[in-house]
N, C-alpha and C positions, 0 to 999 in steps of 0.2 A: 547401484547408487542410485540416491533420487536428487534429480536437478534441484539446483538453488531456486526457493522460490521466485517469482518475479518482482513483488515489494522487498521482499530483503536485497535483490539485485539492485533495483533503483536505489535504495538508502543507501547499500554498500557504495555504491558508483558517487553518491558525495561525501562519502567518509563520515556519515553521522549513526550515532547508537539510536537504539529503539526510541529513548528518551528524548533525543534532539528531534528526531523528525514528528514526533509527536507532540511537542512543543512547538515546532514551527508550523504544524497542520493544525491545530487548536483544538487537541484531544488529549485524554488521559494516556501515561506510556501503556497502560494496559489494556484500553482499547485500540490501540493501534498494533499492540503485537496481537491481538485475536484477530485482527484483518489478515497482519502479515502472516500468520500460521495457518490462515486457512478455516479457523474455526470459525470465523463470521465472514458470508462471501461478500464481495463488493456490491453483489445485486441486491444484499438484503440492509443494505446502507442508504442512507438518505442520499438523493445526489446530490445536495449541495455539499456535503461533507465529502462524497469522491470527488466533485469536483477541486475542492480546497484542497484534496488529498494531491490530485490531478499537479495542479498549480505549484505545489510546495517541490513536489519530485521533478517538475519540469516536465512532465510530458502531458500530451492531449488526453482529453477526458477518455475518448474514445478506445485508445489505445492502450488505456491504464487496466480497462474494464476487461477489454478483449484479449490484454497480457496474460491479467490475472486466468481467465477463463483457458488459454490453450495450455497454462503451464499446468491446470489440476487436471487435466485427462489422463 
């Protein structure tokens, strides 16, 4: 069984839908969905957007990037 993705876990911890976290993070829901699904890696996203996502989800920038990398291995 595939483990729940890191971003999905953080989003669910807050009880937010994809649309809610996208709005809070200032991106379109389809953009956030690509990030959460891993279709777009966080390392390929401009740092300012990742920092805003980290703030939105309440985690340090470094933890967000490292957390996604660990889950995808």
